[in-house]
N, C-alpha and C positions, 0 to 999 in steps of 0.2 A: 236698680230690682227691687220693687216695691210689693209687701205682701198684705192681703188682707183676711183675716178671720172672720167673716159674718155668723155670729154669733145670737142672732136675734132669734124672734118666735116667742109665742106665750108656751111651747113645751108643755100643751094640753093632751098629748099622748101618755104622757108620762104623771099627769094627775093623780094622788094627792101631794107628790114628792116635788112637784114646781110649782105648786100654789104660792109660795115665798121664797122661793129661790130659784135662780138660774140653773137650765139646765147643764151649763156649760160647766158648771160648779159640782154637779154631780159625780160622787168617787167611782171611779174606775179602776177598781183594785185599790192601789194604794196612791194615785194622786188624782186631783182633779179634771175632769173628760177635758178640760180646756189645754190642758199640757201637751196631750197627743196633737192635735194642727199647729199647735204651735212649734214643737218638735220637728213637723213636718218642713214648714216654711226653713226653719234653720238648717236641716237637711240640704236645701236646696241654696244655700248659703244666704239667705235673707235676713239683713238684721235690722231694716225699717217696716213695720208692721202696724197697719191701721186696724182696731177690734171695734164691729160694729155691735150693738146690742139695743137692748129695750130703755127706754127712760130708767125704770127699775132696776135692773139689772147692770147697766154699764157701771153706776158705783161698786157694785161688788165686784164685779170684775176688777175693778181699778185697784179695790182694795187687795185681793190679792196679787196682782203683776205688777204694779205700780208701774213706773217711769221705762222698767226693763232692763235697767242699768244692771241688775244682778246677773242678767244672760248678755251681759255685751251688748245689748240691743236698745234701740228707741221705740218703744211701744205709745202710740196715740190711740186716741178714744173717739166715735162718733156715736149721735144714738140715730137709730131707725125707728121714727115714730110711728110709723105702721108699716108691716111686711108687706110688700109688693111685688115680690117676686126677685129670684137671686141675682137677676141683670142689673139691679137697683142700687146695689154695692159699689158699684163703679161710676154711678153718678152722688153717690153720696159723698164718696174717696175723689172724688177729681180734683180736690187742692192738695190732697195729699199723694195721690199718684202723679201729678204735674204731667213730664214728658216722659215717664219712665215707662219701662214695661211694666207687668204686675201682674201675680198669681195670688188667686184666692183660694181659700179652702174653709171646707164649712164646719162647724164648731162641734160638729157630734160626729165628725167620718175619723176615723183611726185608721191608719195604713202602717203596714209591717213587712217586711222580706229582707233576706238578704242582697244586695246591691241596689235597695229603691234610692239609695241618694244619688247615685250611677244617672239612674231614669231621671230623677229631678234636676239635676244639674245639666242632663241633655235639654231637658224642657225649657229651662232659665237662657242657656243660649240659645237656641230657637227663638224665644220672646224677644230677646233683645236684637236679633236677626230678621224680625217681622214677622215671624208665624206663631200662630196659636197652637195650643196644644192640650188635649183632653185626655182623659185615662180610661180605660176601657178594662172590667170585671164580669167575670161570667157568673151569671145567674141563672137560677131553675125557671123565676117568674118574668120574663122581661116585660111583661106588661105593667109591671108596676113604678117602670122605670123610663128615663130616657136612655135611649139606645142607639148602638152606634152600628151602621153599615159601611162592613171595609173588605178591603183587598192588601195583602200583604205586598210589601216594598219589596223589589230584589234586591237583594246583596246588604239588606238589615233587618236581622234577628228579630228585632223587639218592635221596630217601627212599624207603622201601618199605614196604608192611604186611606182615608175617609172617602166614604162614597156616599153618605146621606146619615142624617141624624135624625130623629123622630121622638116628641116626646110620649108618653106612656101610650103607645100604639097598640091598636087592638090585635093586628098580625102582622108581629116584630119579624123584620128581618136578618136578626141575630140573636144570642142568647148574651151580648156583652153590653151590660150597665154603663151609663157614662156616671162616673163617680163624682162626689165633691169635690175636686181638687181641678182646678183650671190655669192657663198661663196663657196669658195675653200680652200682643206687643204694645208699643207706645201709641197712644191713641183709641185705647181702651173705653174712655171714657164718652167722647164724642159716637164712638159706634153704638155703645148701649143709649146714648139719646136717641137713636133711630129703632131703638124698640119698639112696637107697637103693645099694648098690654093684649093680652090671645084669651079666649072664650071664657077661661074663669078667672079673668081679671088683673092677670099677674103678667110682670115682664120675665118672660121665662128663659133662661138660659141658653135654651137649647134654639131658641131664634138667634141668639146672639151667635152662637157655634155654627149655626149653618150661615150667617153674614158672612161669616170667615171662608166657612168653606164654598160659598158662590164665589169668592174672591180667589180659591185656590190656596189658601194659607191656613188652614187646618191639619194640623197633623195628631195621630195618635198613638199612644203608648198602651200597651196590655200588661196588665197587673196578671200573669199566668201563675203556671205551677211554682209554688214556694211563698206566693204572695197573698197577703190578707186584710183585706178589707172590711171594715164592720160599722155600718151606721147606727149610732147605738141612741137611737131617738125613740124607741122604746122598751116595755119592760122586758121583753124577752131577748131583745139585741144587747140591752145595757148589760144583761145578767151574761151572756154569752160573750160580750167582749171582757167582762171582768173576771171570767172563770178562763179566758184564752191567757191575758196578760198574768194573770196568777200561776198561769201552768209554765210560760215562759219564764218568770221570774225567780220560779221556787226552783225548778227543774232543771233549769239553764245557767243559773245564777249571775242573771244579767237583769238590766234595769231597762226596760221601755220607755223612751219619751222621756227622758231626765233633763229638762232644757239646761240644768246650768253644768251637767257632766257633758254634752252637746259643746257648750258655751268652752267649757276648759279642753277640749280634744281640740274645738278649732282655733284657740288663743285668744278668745274674745274675750276671757277674765283668766287672770292669774290664780295662784295658788290660794292668796290672802283672801280674794273673793271667795272663792270656794270653800275656802275653810269659814267664812263668813256666812255663807249661805247654809252650808250644812249646820250650825250652829242655831240659826233662823229653827230650824226643823226638830230643834232638841232631840231627845231620845227614841224619835223613829225608825224605823228600819230603812226609811227614804235617808235620812242625816247619816246615819251609819254608812249607806252605799256612798253617798259623795265623800265621807271621809277616806273609804277605803280606795275610792278614786285617786284622793289627794295623796296617801300614801302607796301608792303604786302597788297597792293588793288586788287590783282589779285592773284587768287588761283591756283599754277601749279604743 
């Protein structure tokens, strides 16, 4: 199973913050934004990840994350010369994906919730079995999102049968937005090749999802009560994300989306590598947290 982080775009909604830096490198409380989607893929047990970004931002992200060895991962990079829709990621990543299943997460999306890793593992297993999975989250303003219409499946508390998907509908059939996390089976690059530009000139991910729906291969997981999804691509949402992470970390005494901690927990890196990472962060609270994990002071 491969993974993609789509971290492209100019980030104009965050100007002037993003005039000289990547949106995905902005801080969300104590760590760069891109640590959060990277951690999401790690929780799905994905260790080979392609990061797609702009010509200007790719070197900056590479400088931060390197080859991924500090996380026990293999990170590679590709440039998106011009953003032409989310489905474009799978054609850019064709050689990387090869003949494997692939998940994609957007670089400004943050996910949190007890049991999230189980949903991600279910999606991984479904993708490897030939089925696509999208994730739904209740929103008050569904006209702003891709929306799923669904019915609950018998015997599955969390899984739902998708009836339709629609991009920013004027008359939404549900309040469940399709969030920026997608799992697809082998052959997704060939499927993405068939996506035609929409009226706004983009290769829509909703079109790709509908193609799997028409083949009877689209499943959905709902992120209901107890889960949080944030798209940190605006000033207000970036501030809310920072406030949320700060609250969880300060009041519950746990770190959200620390890639080194996840890697150590999964056995991808050993104690020496974790100590090396902690030293890299100096005397920061983040580095202190990694040392606490290593010394057994924090249960993970």
